N, C-alpha and C positions, 0 to 999 in steps of 0.2 A: 548436643549429642549426649546420650546416656553412657554410663560406664561400660556397659557391655559392648557398645559400638566402638569405643576408643580402644578396647582391648583386642580389636581385630575382626569382630563380627560385622559383616557388611550391612548397612542400612538397606531396608527392602522397600521403602516407599518414598519415591522421588516425585516432586511436583515441579513441572516446568511452566513458569508464568511467561506468557507471551510465546508459547511454544509452536504457534502456527507460522512463525516468521521464517526467514531465510536460514538462520542458524538453528532455531528450535526444531524445524522439520527434519533436519538430518541428525541432530542430537537425539531426538526421540527414537529414530531408527537404530542408532548405534547403542543407545542405552537399553533398548529392548533385548539386546543380546546378552546383557548382564543379568544376573539373578536378582533383579529388582523389579518392583512394581512401579511403573512409570505412567504418569498421567499428565495431560496438558490442560492448562487453563488459558483462555484467550478471549478477548472481547470481540473478536472477528470484526474489527473495524473496517477492514477492506472486504466488503461484501462481494466484490467482483471475483474474488478468489474462492475456489471450491476446494476446501481442505481434504487431503487424502487420509490424514490421521484422525482418530477419534479425539474429541476434546470436550471440556466442560466450558460452556459459554458464561463468562463472568468478567467483571471489570474491576481492576485494582483500585479504581476511584471509589468503589462502593465498599467501604471498610467492613461493614457488618457481613455482607455477602462473602467477601473474600476470606474473612476470619473463619467462617464456618467450614470453608474448604481446607484452608491451610492446617487446621488443627488435626487433620487426619493423616498428615504426612510427616516423615522424619526430616527430610532435607528439601529446601526450597532453592531452585535455580531461577534467578530473576533475569529474564530477558525482556520483560514488558517495557516497551518504549516505542515512540515514533522515532525512526532511525534515519539519520542523514540530515544535513543542514537544509537542503532544498525542501524536503518534505516537512521539516519542522517549521519553516518560514511561511508555509501556506496558511497555517492557523497557529500563531504563537501561543494563544491562550489555551488551545487544546493540547499543544505540545507540553506546556508547563503543567497542565492538569494531569496528563498521563505520565510524563517522565518524572515529574517532581512530587506532586501530591500523591500519585499512585505509589511511588517508591517510599514516601514517608509512611503511608499506611502499611505497606509490607514490612518495613523496618519495625514499626511499633507493634504490629501483630506478632512478628517473630521474636521480639524481645519478651513480650508478654507470655508467649507459649513456649519459650526456650527452644526455638527452632534454629538450626544452622542455615545460613544463607550463603549461596554462591552467587555473587552479584557480577553481572557482566557489564564492564565499562569499556572504554575506548582510549587508545593512545592519542586521539584527537584532543584530549585535555591538555596535552603538552604544547599545543599551539604550533608556533613556528620557531624551531631551534636549529637553524642551519649550522652544519659543521660540528654538531654536538651529538654525542650518543647519550640519550637520556636514560636514567635509571629510576626505579620506583620511588626513591627518596627525593628526587628532583621535584621542585614546586611546579605545578601545572599552571599554565596561563592560556586557556582556550581562546581562540580568536574568532570562533564562529558560534552561532546560537546553539546549535546541537551540542557542541563541546561544552558549552556553559551548563546546559541541562544535565549532561552526564557528570560534570564536575560536582554539581549540586547533589545528584544522586549519591555519589561516593561519600560526600560529607554527611549526608543523612544516615547512610549505612554505618559509617565509622562511629558517628556520635551516638547513635541510638542502640546499635546492636552489640556494643562492648567489643569483646574479642571473639564473639561467636559468628564470625563471618570470614569470607575470603573474596577479594575483589580481583577480577581478571581484566587487565587493560589490553584490549585486542588491537592488533594492527589491522590494516585494511583487509577485510575478508575477501576470499575468492573461492571458486570451485563450484561444481554442480550441486544443486539442492532440489528436492521435490518442490519447494517454493522458490523457484529460480529468480534471481535478480541479474539483469543485464545493465544496471546503472552503476555497477562497481567497476573500477578501472580495468582490472585484469580481464573480467568477464566481457566487458564491452569491447576492449581491444581484440580479444579472441573472436568475438562474434563479427565485428566489422571486417576483420581479416578474412574470415570465412565467407562472408556475404559479398563484400566489395573488393576484396584483395587489396585494401588500402586502410591505413589508420592515420589519424592526425594526433600528434603529440603537442600539447600546449605547454610552452616553456621547455621542460625536459630536464633541467638541472635539479628540480625538486626531488629530495630523497623521501622515501616513504617506507614504513615497515609493512610487510605483507604476511598474511598467514592463511593457510589452507583451512577451509571450513571443517574438514575432518580432523585436522590437528586441534582446532578449537574444541570440538566435541571431546577429543581424547584428553585435552587439558582439563576440561571440567570433570571428567570421570577420574582423572589422576588426582585432582584436588579432593574429591570425595573419598577415594580409596585410601589416600594418605593423610586425611584429616588435616589438610593445610589451612593455615590462618594467614591473614595479612593481605598484602597487595603484590601481584605478580604481573609483569609484562608478558604478553604472549605474542611473539613475533617469530616467524620462520626465516624471513630474509629482509634485509634492508636493500632496497633497489631504487635507483633513480628512474624517473619516468622514461628518460631516453633509453636507459638500459633495458627497461621493461619492453619498450618498443622493439629493441634489437632481438630480445628473446622471442617475441611474437614473430618477427620476420624470419628468424632462424628456423622456426617450425613450419610457418605457412608460406614463406617466400613472398610475403606481401610488400607493398610499397609503403614507405613511411614519409609523411609530410610533417615538417616541423613548423609550428606556428608560435612565434615568440611572444604572443599575447598570453600572459599567465592569468588564467581564470581563477585557479585555486592556489593561493600563495603558501599554503602549509608545506613546510619542509623540515623534516626531523628524522633522526635514526634512533632506534630503540635497542636497549640491551636486555636480552632475555636470559642472562646467565643465572638469575635467581631461581627461576623455575627449573632450568636445566640441572642445577645443582641439587634439586630434590629427586632427581632420577628421571625426569621427563625428557623425551627425545622427540624432536620434530621429524616427521617421516615424509611429508609431502612438499612438493615444490611448485613454483609457478609453471614450469615446463609440464609437470604431470597434469595440472589442471587444464592448460591450454590444449593439450592433446585430447583430453576428454571432451572439452567444450566444443571444439570444432566438429566433432562427430555427433553431438547431441541433436536429437530431433527438434529441439526448440530453437536452435541457433539461427535458423533462417527467419524466424519470427521475433527476433530479439527486440525489435522496435515496438512491439505491442505494449499497451499500457499496463498489463498485468505483471510485467517484468520490471517495472520502475516504481520505486516508492514515491517519487515526486508525482507521477501521473496518478497513482492510486490515491495519494493525499489530496490532489486537486479534485479528483472524482468525489471523494468524501465531502470536501468543502462545498462543491457545487450542489451536491445532493442535499446537504443540510440547509443551504441557503434557498435553493429552489423549492425544497419541501415545505418551507414556511409560507409560501405564496398560495393564494387562493385562485380558483378558477375565475378568469376575468377576460373581458373584451378590451383590447387596447385600440382606442379610436384612431382613425386616420381621416383622410380626406382626399379631395381632388382639386388640383389647381389647373386652371385653363387660361391660356393666352393665345396670341396669334400663331405660336409655334406648335401648339398641341396640348395634350393632357399630361399631367404628372400626378400619379397616385402616390400617397405617402402615409406613413404611420410614424410620426416623429417621436412618439413616446416609447417606441419599441427599440430595445438594444439587444445585442447578441450575446449577453452574458451567459456563459455555460454552453452555448451552442457548439456542437462538434461536427455536425453534418446536416445536409438538407437533401430532400428528394421531392420530385414533382410527380404527381399521380394524375392520369387522365383515363377515365373509364371509356370503354367502347360503346357502352349503352347507359342511358339514364335509368334503366331498370336494375343495374348492378348496384348492390349495396355492399360496402366494405365495412364489416363490423362483426364483433367488437374486439378490439385489442386492448389488453390491460397491461400496465407496467407498475412495478413496485418502486423502481428508482428513476426511471426515465420520465422526463417532462417533454412536452411538445408545444411549439408555436405553430398555428395553422393560419395560412393566408391563401385566399382565393385570388389567383392572378388573372383568371379569365372565367367568365360565366358566373354560376351561383350554385350553392350546395347547402343541404341540410347537414349540420355537424352535431353529433350528440356526444355528451360526456356524462359519465356516471361515477360518482365517488364510491369506491369499493369499501365494504366493511370487512371483507375477507377475500384476499386475492385468489385463494385456491377455490373457494366455493361461496361466492357472494350471494347475499339475499336477493330474491327475485322481486322484492318490493322496494327497491331503492329509487330515489328521485332521479328522473332523467332530465338533464339540462339540454335544451334544444336551441340551436342557433341557426340562423339563416345568414350565410356569408356570401357576399357578392362583390364583383369588381366595380359595381356602380356605387358602392358605399364601402370603401377600403377600411377593413378592420383586421386586427390580428387577435386570434383567440389563444389564450394561454391555458394549457391543460396540465395541471401539476402531476407529480407522481401519485400513485395509488388511485388512479382513475382509469376507467375503460373508455375508449372513444371509437367512433365510427362515422362514416359519412355516406351520403347519397347525392350524386350530381343532379341538378335540376335542369341544366342546359347541356346539349349534346357535346359541346366542345369545352366543357368545364375543365380547368386545370388548377390543381391545388398544390401548394408548396408546404411541406412540413419541415420545420426546423427542430432538430432533436438534440437533447443534452447528452445523449449516449452515442458512442461510436457504434458501428455495426457489430463489432465484436462484443461490446458490452450489452447491446440490445438483445443479442441472440439468447443470452441466459436470463433475460428479464421480459419475456414475452408470454402473455397469458391470453388464451383465446376463448371467446364465448359466442354462442349462436346469435344471429342477427335479431332473433325474436326473444332473446333471453329475458328482456324486460318488456316484452310485448312488441307488437309491430306498429302501434299507433304513431310512434315517433317518426316513421319513415313515410307516412301518408301525406299527400298534398291535399289540403282542404279546399274544396270548391266553394266559392262565395258568389 
């Protein structure tokens, strides 16, 4: 910060790194009410989400790219991370790259440009400290992979950024956000109570620190306005999971099932007196959030993948893996014995498959084409009859060239094969037999596919592909 800012003039340019996430989305809205210019930078890793707020697409792993952006702002709020242990474990190399390498880049850039950093960490770095109320000076010992990456982030910020930083260790967040998450315990309990009138508590004795997402945003603004340095715990309430369940029941009158199998062994309580002593006041409670969540229009769809970091991370990993594969035929065969026929494709596995559907046209003159997908891949299998299946690799999903190569395949139950069609392809088919039945195995859920469906006319690349050659 410059001298003018430390004398009381508010900074007017704030950059939120990772601002499309659960916290960043609400933080942006609240910060816009201040007399500051606020922008978001995000790599938009989770393409299935459609951001409501404007943002600059950039990646903290690209140091040169991110430095050109950071230099234009006064204060950097760093939220950029893959969040949650289950999501991090889907691809640990990617998690290390984003959470650790990306943070090192941010720290080095901010030191070079003399930018003040508000770094968002987690109380998960304390690990499991049952019957102890931990303070900022207590040594952390994270017991999960996510906590270890956040511990590394803190060390990088502290060692590189000298005293020009503030680290906020958050309790488990909860509350409504424009980028809602229902994989957080308060939110999922509230949603399950609303949907099923029943929740299951695993263990129950584990103590956790909880903090409302709006109090998180207020704490970040409090740090900026008061020019705070150092490390601060941000916790509204220490509550056992069993007590949390009782709060949910009090509001919703739901049933509570206790399962003594403890899935998550973390248990700790946090002291937030340090930030309170700077004049900060926590205003929101678990009860406030539950009352809002059960009335939310999204609560009945809480199971959808877009509300879970784990499912979004799985989607990214599947897309990256599937996207590296080429268009190909997976050979099968037919085994015959005195009992009958057995059609097989032993080299086909269901990796990434989320659904299947079978299509049977009323007429062999019907052509279903062309459907293109940016992220979705398909496996095509003719269970009965035969069909022409066409696939075109797209150069531009919105407006592809009309001179692209058409890959034409004849699939038949007489010669079992599975056709793999990768993302960024358009595909279509025409049945050759009146009772042809085709099974499609898709790597996208129906929900995901709806936002990833591009249509082109059947003759977009000519009509020769659909013609049957007489010999």
